[in-house]
C-alpha positions in Angstrom: 39.8 -56.4 92.6 39.2 -54.5 95.7 38.1 -56.7 99.0 34.3 -57.1 99.1 32.8 -54.1 101.1 29.9 -55.3 103.1 27.2 -52.7 101.3 24.9 -53.4 98.9 23.9 -50.9 96.0 20.3 -51.2 94.4 20.7 -50.2 90.7 17.5 -49.3 89.0 18.1 -48.9 85.3 15.6 -47.3 82.8 14.6 -49.8 80.2 15.7 -48.2 77.2 19.0 -49.7 75.6 21.3 -46.9 76.0 20.2 -46.4 79.8 20.5 -50.1 80.6 24.0 -50.5 79.0 25.4 -47.2 81.2 23.5 -48.5 84.6 25.3 -52.2 83.8 28.5 -50.7 83.3 28.4 -48.7 86.5 27.2 -51.9 88.5 30.5 -53.5 87.1 32.6 -50.9 88.1 31.4 -50.6 91.4 31.4 -54.9 92.0 34.9 -54.2 91.1 35.3 -51.7 93.8 33.9 -54.2 96.4 30.2 -53.3 96.9 27.2 -56.0 96.3 24.8 -54.9 93.3 21.1 -55.7 93.0 19.5 -54.6 89.9 16.1 -53.8 90.2 14.3 -53.6 86.7 11.1 -53.3 84.6 9.5 -56.4 82.9 9.7 -54.1 79.4 13.1 -54.8 78.1 14.3 -56.7 81.0 17.9 -57.5 81.1 19.6 -61.0 81.1 20.7 -62.2 84.4 23.0 -64.6 83.0 25.2 -61.8 81.4 25.8 -60.7 85.1 26.0 -63.8 87.6 27.6 -62.0 90.3 24.5 -59.4 90.6 21.0 -60.1 92.2 18.3 -58.8 89.8 14.8 -58.1 91.1 12.0 -57.6 88.8 9.1 -55.2 89.2 5.5 -55.1 87.3 5.0 -52.1 84.9 2.0 -52.9 83.4 3.0 -52.1 80.3 1.6 -54.2 77.4 2.7 -54.6 73.7 0.9 -51.7 72.0 1.9 -49.4 74.7 5.7 -50.7 74.4 5.6 -49.0 70.9 8.8 -46.9 70.5 7.1 -44.7 68.1 5.9 -42.3 71.1 9.3 -42.0 73.2 7.9 -39.2 75.5 4.3 -41.0 75.8 6.3 -44.0 77.1 8.8 -42.3 79.3 5.5 -40.8 81.1 4.0 -44.1 81.3 6.9 -45.6 82.9 7.0 -42.8 85.5 3.2 -43.5 86.4 3.3 -47.5 86.5 6.5 -48.3 88.3 6.1 -45.7 90.9 4.1 -48.4 93.5 5.8 -51.6 92.1 8.9 -50.0 92.9 8.4 -48.9 96.3 6.8 -52.1 97.0 10.0 -53.6 96.2 12.4 -51.2 97.8 10.2 -51.4 101.1 10.7 -55.2 101.0 14.4 -55.1 100.6 14.8 -52.8 103.2 12.8 -54.4 105.8 14.7 -57.5 104.9 18.2 -55.8 106.0 20.3 -58.1 108.4 21.2 -61.6 108.5 22.9 -62.8 105.4 21.7 -59.6 103.5 24.3 -56.8 103.3 23.0 -53.7 104.4 21.9 -51.1 101.8 24.4 -48.4 101.0 22.3 -46.3 98.8 20.1 -46.5 95.7 21.4 -45.5 92.4 18.6 -44.3 89.9 18.4 -43.5 86.7 17.7 -39.6 86.4 14.7 -40.1 84.2 12.8 -42.1 86.5 11.0 -38.8 88.5 9.7 -40.7 91.6 12.7 -42.5 92.9 14.4 -40.3 95.2 10.6 -39.4 97.2 10.7 -43.1 97.8 14.3 -43.2 98.7 13.3 -40.4 101.2 10.4 -42.0 102.7 12.2 -45.2 103.5 15.3 -43.5 104.7 17.5 -44.7 101.6 20.1 -42.2 100.3 19.5 -41.5 96.8 22.1 -40.7 93.8 21.1 -40.8 90.2 22.7 -42.1 87.3 22.9 -39.5 84.4 23.2 -41.4 81.2 23.5 -38.5 78.8 26.4 -35.5 78.6 27.0 -32.6 80.8 26.0 -30.0 77.7 22.6 -31.6 77.3 21.9 -31.5 81.1 23.0 -27.9 81.4 20.5 -27.3 78.4 17.8 -28.9 80.6 18.6 -26.1 83.4 18.3 -23.1 80.8 15.0 -24.9 79.1 12.9 -22.2 80.9 14.9 -19.3 79.3 15.0 -20.9 76.0 11.3 -20.9 76.3 10.8 -17.6 77.4 13.1 -16.2 74.6 11.3 -18.1 71.8 14.1 -20.5 71.0 12.4 -23.9 71.6 11.5 -25.5 68.3 8.0 -27.5 67.6 8.5 -30.6 65.9 9.7 -30.6 62.5 11.3 -27.3 62.4 14.8 -27.2 61.3 15.5 -23.3 62.2 19.2 -22.2 61.7 18.6 -19.6 64.1 21.3 -19.2 66.6 20.9 -19.3 70.2 22.7 -16.1 71.1 22.7 -17.1 74.8 24.3 -20.6 74.1 26.8 -20.6 71.2 27.4 -22.7 69.2 23.4 -24.1 69.8 21.1 -23.5 66.9 17.3 -23.4 67.5 17.0 -26.9 65.7 19.7 -28.6 68.2 17.2 -28.0 71.3 14.5 -30.8 71.8 11.5 -30.0 69.9 8.0 -30.0 71.4 4.5 -31.5 70.0 2.6 -28.4 69.5 -0.4 -30.6 70.3 1.4 -31.6 73.7 4.0 -29.0 74.3 3.8 -29.8 78.3 5.2 -33.3 77.8 8.6 -32.1 77.0 8.7 -29.2 79.4 7.6 -31.7 82.4 10.2 -34.3 81.3 13.0 -31.6 81.6 11.7 -30.2 85.0 11.4 -33.5 86.4 14.7 -34.0 85.4 16.3 -31.1 87.1 13.7 -31.6 90.1 15.1 -35.3 90.5 18.8 -34.1 90.3 18.4 -31.4 93.0 16.7 -33.8 95.5 19.4 -36.3 94.9 22.7 -37.0 97.2 25.1 -36.7 93.8 24.9 -36.9 90.2 26.7 -40.0 88.6 27.4 -38.5 85.2 28.9 -40.9 82.3 31.3 -38.1 80.7 35.2 -36.7 81.6 36.3 -33.5 83.1 39.0 -33.0 79.9 35.9 -33.4 77.5 32.8 -31.2 79.3 34.9 -29.3 81.9 32.9 -26.1 81.1 29.5 -27.6 81.4 30.5 -29.9 84.3 31.3 -26.4 86.1 28.3 -24.7 85.2 26.2 -27.5 86.5 27.7 -27.7 89.8 27.2 -24.0 90.5 23.6 -24.4 89.4 22.2 -27.5 90.8 24.7 -27.4 94.0 24.9 -31.1 94.0 28.1 -33.4 93.7 28.7 -34.3 90.4 30.8 -37.6 89.9 32.3 -37.7 85.9 33.4 -41.3 85.8 33.2 -42.0 82.2 33.8 -43.3 79.5 32.2 -45.9 81.7 32.5 -48.5 79.1 36.5 -48.3 79.5 36.2 -48.5 82.9 34.8 -52.0 82.9 37.1 -54.9 84.0 34.8 -57.4 82.4 33.2 -57.4 78.9 29.9 -58.8 79.7 27.2 -58.1 77.1 24.3 -55.6 78.3 22.8 -55.3 74.6 18.8 -56.3 74.6 19.4 -56.9 70.9 21.3 -59.9 69.5 24.4 -58.8 68.0 25.6 -60.3 64.4 29.6 -61.2 65.0 29.7 -61.9 61.2 30.6 -58.0 60.7 33.6 -58.5 62.6 35.1 -61.2 60.1 34.0 -58.5 57.2 35.9 -55.7 58.6 38.7 -57.9 58.8 38.8 -57.9 54.8 38.4 -54.5 54.6 41.4 -51.6 54.2 42.2 -49.5 57.2 40.3 -46.5 57.9 38.1 -47.2 54.8 34.7 -48.2 56.4 31.9 -45.9 57.1 30.0 -47.5 60.1 26.1 -46.5 59.8 23.8 -47.2 63.0 21.1 -45.0 64.4 20.7 -46.8 67.8 17.9 -49.0 69.4 14.8 -46.2 68.8 15.0 -44.3 65.6 12.7 -45.3 62.8 12.3 -44.1 59.1 10.5 -44.4 56.0 11.4 -46.8 53.1 12.2 -43.6 51.1 14.5 -42.1 53.8 16.0 -45.6 53.9 16.4 -46.0 49.8 18.2 -42.4 49.9 20.8 -43.9 52.4 21.2 -47.2 50.6 21.7 -45.1 47.4 24.1 -42.4 49.0 26.4 -45.2 50.6 26.4 -46.8 47.4 27.6 -43.5 45.7 30.0 -42.9 47.9 32.1 -45.7 46.5 33.4 -46.7 50.3 32.7 -49.8 51.8 30.0 -49.8 54.5 28.8 -51.6 57.5 25.2 -50.7 58.1 22.9 -51.8 61.3 19.2 -51.9 60.2 16.9 -53.0 62.8 13.7 -54.7 61.7 11.9 -52.0 63.6 14.3 -49.2 62.2 12.1 -49.0 58.8 8.5 -48.2 59.0 7.8 -51.0 56.1 8.0 -54.3 58.1 8.2 -55.9 54.9 11.6 -53.9 53.9 14.1 -56.0 55.4 13.2 -59.2 53.5 12.5 -57.7 50.1 15.5 -55.0 49.6 18.7 -55.5 50.9 19.6 -58.9 49.2 19.7 -57.2 45.4 20.9 -54.2 46.9 24.0 -55.7 48.2 24.7 -58.0 45.3 24.8 -54.8 43.3 27.8 -53.9 45.2 29.8 -56.8 45.1 30.9 -57.2 48.6 31.2 -53.4 49.2 28.7 -53.4 51.5 27.3 -55.5 54.7 24.1 -55.0 56.4 23.1 -56.7 60.2 20.3 -56.4 62.1 22.5 -55.1 65.0 26.1 -55.2 65.7 28.8 -55.4 68.6 29.1 -51.6 68.4 32.8 -51.0 70.6 34.2 -53.8 68.9 33.3 -52.5 65.7 34.4 -48.9 66.6 37.7 -50.1 67.7 38.2 -52.2 64.3 40.9 -50.8 62.3 38.9 -51.0 59.3 36.5 -48.5 60.5 37.3 -44.6 59.4 33.9 -42.8 60.4 30.7 -43.4 62.2 27.4 -42.3 60.4 25.5 -41.9 63.8 22.3 -40.4 65.6 24.3 -39.0 68.1 23.0 -40.2 71.2 25.3 -40.2 74.1 26.5 -43.5 74.4 27.5 -44.1 70.6 29.2 -40.3 71.1 31.5 -41.4 73.9 32.1 -44.8 72.2 33.3 -43.3 69.3 35.2 -40.5 71.0 36.8 -43.3 73.1 38.0 -45.1 69.8 39.4 -42.0 67.7 36.6 -42.3 65.2 35.4 -39.2 63.2 31.4 -38.9 63.3 28.8 -38.0 60.5 25.9 -36.8 62.7 22.5 -37.0 61.6 20.6 -36.3 65.4 16.9 -37.6 65.5 15.6 -36.4 69.0 16.1 -35.5 72.8 19.7 -34.8 73.6 21.0 -35.4 70.3 21.0 -32.4 68.8 23.3 -30.8 71.1 25.4 -33.9 71.5 26.0 -33.3 67.4 26.7 -29.6 67.8 29.5 -30.3 70.2 30.9 -32.9 67.8 30.9 -30.7 64.9 31.4 -27.1 66.3 33.1 -27.5 69.8 35.3 -30.6 69.4 35.4 -30.5 65.9 35.7 -34.2 65.7 32.8 -34.7 63.2 30.6 -32.9 60.6 26.8 -32.6 60.4 24.9 -34.3 57.4 23.5 -30.9 56.3 21.2 -30.8 53.4 19.0 -33.3 54.4 18.6 -37.3 53.4 19.4 -37.0 49.9 21.8 -39.3 48.1 24.0 -36.7 46.7 24.3 -35.0 50.7 25.0 -38.3 52.1 27.8 -39.6 49.2 29.7 -35.9 49.7 29.9 -36.2 53.5 31.3 -39.6 53.5 34.0 -38.6 51.1 34.8 -35.5 53.4 35.4 -38.1 56.1 36.9 -40.8 54.7 38.6 -39.2 51.3 39.4 -35.6 51.5 42.0 -33.5 53.4 39.4 -32.0 55.7 38.7 -35.4 57.1 42.4 -36.4 57.8 42.0 -33.1 60.0 39.2 -34.5 62.0 40.8 -37.5 62.6 43.6 -35.8 64.3 41.7 -34.0 66.7 39.6 -37.3 67.1 42.9 -39.0 67.9 43.9 -36.6 70.7 40.5 -36.9 72.5 41.0 -40.8 72.1 44.0 -40.4 74.4 42.7 -38.1 76.8 39.7 -40.7 77.3 41.9 -43.1 78.0 44.0 -41.2 80.5 41.5 -40.1 82.5 40.2 -43.8 83.2 43.8 -45.1 84.5 45.3 -44.5 87.7 45.3 -40.9 88.8 43.1 -39.7 85.8 40.3 -37.6 86.3 37.5 -40.2 86.1 39.8 -42.7 88.1 39.9 -39.8 90.8 35.8 -39.0 90.3 35.4 -42.7 91.1 37.3 -42.9 94.3 35.5 -39.7 95.4 32.1 -41.7 94.6 33.0 -44.8 96.4 34.1 -42.3 99.4 30.8 -40.6 98.9 28.8 -43.8 99.1 30.5 -45.1 102.4 29.9 -41.7 104.1 26.2 -42.5 104.1 25.1 -43.4 107.7 
């Protein structure tokens, strides 16, 4: 560990699980580089301070009540957080700026999640330099920069569209890969992406959880279009010197001992992240497809992921008994540990960026079922650019599910995909080591922060 630097960084994570993970990972990385870390966070989805005893934590009131915190309207909640958090955050930062001196290390800069639209303006008023953390990949961010063009050419889909039309100006994307708009409130998605690009343009740089070897072309395009420094330091979970948990949900570790009993590369790990929700009919098709695949599976089913609240109590026991131990269900899993386990041969994922990068880092092929936001772009890159996974084409029907799982775990195509995935795994490992591209980007980030006066 480097000697302590007499500078403090203020990190402000967005309160969704994937964003919180990335921010706390970044905090651990920069703490190891000698900075003092203060986490400013909302009361909604607050992190556990005991998991990070070396950090200081400051909470702000967000005014989000239980009904508003429903994750069924993600875009609405994003907008609400931007409205409710602006004043409390400014008051909190103002207090920290005013209290500098004495025993408190001076504030070097603010690092806020790019989904907060107000933070750069607050920082400018308080004469604090602001960087932004982009928790998604470079490809989707580039799509966000050309969203007005996509809109003008009629490519932006409405919710529910599954158009296979090619986006000629940006291969290999299809229309269905682009974030969809709600026809009743189309301006919401446009505003979210406009705010994202504006925040980045107003910042002093972007920390992004990716690596040059994975997204070199899109990173080069972003540097040209947005004209701010980019620091690709990922995969950030591979840079952390400690393994403190940042999960907002309780992890069921019994799945690790279950995996220990399975043959190598035989298990399909199934997890659709912390936000996606499905109908009981869809969950039933998944269950039957897993059963028909004849492969062992580890399936994460959050209580909130099924729209029927009684389903977790009434379905799994008889379903699993019929499989005689071939499947295991948990409410949440230690995902990075699961993906690194030798028994796991494929990952059926919603294609969130953290999950995608964690799978790449362990060389695990992916079965992609994107749900919303950046996930369609991520999934298309997995299947068509990096060629380390396949799409679940044909919808959530048991025959399609069983066929796709066998493609990855049994057939020759799956072996070829795994070979390409292992090449990317090696590149992800090398880039965070001394002299690697992400290691150098982190050095450049530290120098950039220390240059602020």
